N, C-alpha and C positions, 0 to 999 in steps of 0.2 A: 568507570566501566572499562574492563580490559578487553583486548582483542580476542584473547582466548575464550572469554566468556561469551562474546558475540558468536564465535565459531560454534560453541557448544549449544547455542540457542537455535541453530539451524533445524528446520523441520525434520530432515533425515536423521538427525542425531537423537532427538527425543521420541520420534514416532514409534520406533521399534519397541521402546520401553513401555509405551502407553497404548499400544495398538488395540488392546482388548477393551479400553474404556473411552475411545475417541472415535470420530467419524472415519469410516473406511476410506483409504486414500491410495493413490498410485504415484510413485516418484519416478520421473524419467530424466535421464541426463540431458542437459540443454546443449545441443551442438554449437560449436563456435560460430558457424555461419548464421545460425538463428540469433545468437546473442548480438552479432554485428548488425543484423537486420533490425532488431529491436532498438538499437542505439542510433540507427541511421536517421539523420535529420531530413531526409528527402520527403517526397510526397507520401502521404499515408496510403499505401496500397496494401490490401489484405489478401494473403495467400491462404491456401489450405482448403479451397473449394474445388468442387468437381470441374467447374468451368472458370479457370483462372482469369481474372479481369485484365483487360488490355485497353489501350486507347491510342489514338494517333497523335503524334507530336504536332502541335499547332505551328504554322509557319513553315512547314516542310513540304516541298513540292512532291516528295515521294511518300508523304503521309506515313512516315516511319512509325511502326507499331511498337509501343513500349509494353513489355510483359511484366507482370508482378512476379517477384521471386517465388520459386517453388521449392519445397522441401519434402519430396515424396516419401522417403523412408521415415522421417520424423512424423509427418502427417499421418501415416498409416499407424504408427505406434500410438499416437495421441488418440486417434479415432477408436482404436482397439481398447484403449484404457477407458475412454468415455463410455463405450458400449458396456464394458464390464462393470461400470459403476452406475448403470441404470439409465444412461442416455443424457444425463445432465450433470455438470460438475461445477465446482467452485475452484478457480485457478489461483495459484500464487507461485512465488519463487522461494528461494531458501528461507526468507524471513517474511516478506511483505506480500500482501494481496493488493490488487489495483482498486482499493476502495475509493480513491479520489477520482476515478474515471467512470464510475457506474452510470453517470448521466449521459455519456456518449453512446451507450448501448441502445438498441432499438426498444428494448423492454425496460430500460432504466434499472437494470439489475446486473449482478455479477454472475448470473446463471448462464453457462455456456454449453452449447451443444456441438460445437465444431471448432477446429483450430482457428478458423477465421474470426470467430467471436473472441477467442483468447488474444489473438494478435491485436485486434481493435482496442481492447482494454489495455493491454500491456504497452502498446506504443503511445497511448494517451495518458499514461500514469507517471507522475513524478515519483511515487513510491517505488515503482519498479525500476526507474532510472537510478534512484538512490541505491537500491540493492546492487545494481550492476556496476556502479561507478564509485560510490562512497559508503560501503558497508561499515567502515570503521570510523566514520566522521566524528562520533561522540566519544571515542576511546581516549583515555588519558595517557596510555603508555606509548613510548617512542620506538618500540621494537618494530622490525620490518613487518609489513602486512603478510599474514599467512596466505598461502596459495589456496584458492577456492575452486571447487567443482560446482558450477551452477546447475540447478535442477528445476524442472517444471513439476510442480506438485498439483495433482488433480484430486480434489476431495469430492466424495459423493454429495450431490446437492441435497440439502435438507432445508425445509422451510422453518427457519428459526425466528422467534419473536424477539426483536431487539430489547424490548423492555424486560425480557426474562433472562437476559444474559448477565453473567457476573464475571468480573475481572479479579483474578487472584494473583498474588505475588508470593514467590518463595525466596526467603532470605535466611542465610545461614542454616539451611536444611529445615526451615520451618515454613509452613504455609503462610505466606503474607501476601505466575503466568509463565507461560512458556516464552513470553516476550523478553527481550533483553532488559535487565534491571538497570535502567538509566533513563535520562530525560527524553530519549527518542520514543519512549512508550508513554502514552497518556495516562496520568495517574488519577484521572477522574476526580472524585470527591476527596482524595487525599492530596497532600503536597509532597514533593520530593524531599523537602527539608525534614518532614516527619519520617519518611520512609528510610532516610539515610542517617538519621540522628543516633540510632542505636538504642533509643528508648522504646518502651512498650507503647504500642498504639492504643488510643482510646476509641470508644465507640462513637455514638452520635455526637456531632459537633454542636456546641452552643449551649445546651441546657445544663449549666453548672458543671461541676467536676464529675466526670465519669469515672467509674471504678476501673482501674487497670486490670486486664484479664489476660490469661495465658492461652487463649484460643483465638481463632480468626476473628477479626473485627469487621462488623457489617455496618455500612453507612448507606443511608438513603435520604432523599430529599422530600420535604413536606411543604416546600415553597415553590410557587411558580417562577420565582425569580431565578432559581438555579436550573430550571429546565431551559436549555439553550438549543438553538437550531443546530442542524447537522454541521460539524466542523469541516465537512468536505464541500460545502456550498461555494466557497470562494474559488475552488478549482474550476468552476464553470466559467469564470470571468477571465478576460485577458490579463496577463500579469501586470500590465501598465495600470489597469484599473485598481487592482489589489494594492499595488505599491502606493498609489495616490491616496487610497482610503486609509491606509495604515501609516502613511508618512515615512515609509522605510527608505524611499528614494528621494532625497532632498532635491536633486536636480530636476526630476520630473515634477515635483511639487512647485518649484520656482517657475518652470516653464508654464505650468497650468495657471498659476496666478498672473503671470505676464499676459497670457492669452485672455483671461477674464478681464484684465485691466484694459487691454486693447479693444475688447468688445464693448466695454462701457464707454471708452473714448469715442468709438464710432457711433454709439447711440446718442 
């Protein structure tokens, strides 16, 4: 995957071409101070409300009041866009939506009615952080990173049924998704080896030799084994827990085993 291809997969690049056949959306430039706020590792404070939250600093004799950052001009544009889209929106950046952070919302949904809802999801999302800091992480070319203008995309909220969604890929001008064609995108019932091999894809997996066809290939599952839980469930857990369960951090695993051994010795 090339950096130029990633740039061409930005929402603002393809949306004007397909505006008539996709969900109505509004694209707003993301101010630099908002980007800095989203990347700030400080306490999660949410701005964009009519009554900005504040609290007193503990341990201070003067009870110094800390105010959440405010972005009045940007907040007004966002609220105007939300109203024009019916009052509820699905937010995303140039490429990604905060799908990994839906659990932190009060309604466990990506449905947003105000800037505060969007900030809560964005500041809790690894996907959003990746868009802002490592958009070209899976690219193979060594050319300098292209300059980017980050954008907040607000899409009219629609009640979509996940089981009725289909993912498509376009390869060499043939329909084979608007997502980057690379491993950063989930290939679902296909494998990336198949998609990049240059060979014609086959239909249903498993039952003998399928006939090679020159139109889009459809795959579905008829086995409960292939019905997996949401891939975003692990984002609800502390990273230490995830690293232990997957064995990705050897040092944490060693510390955990030492702790268990000490507990057994104490018993």
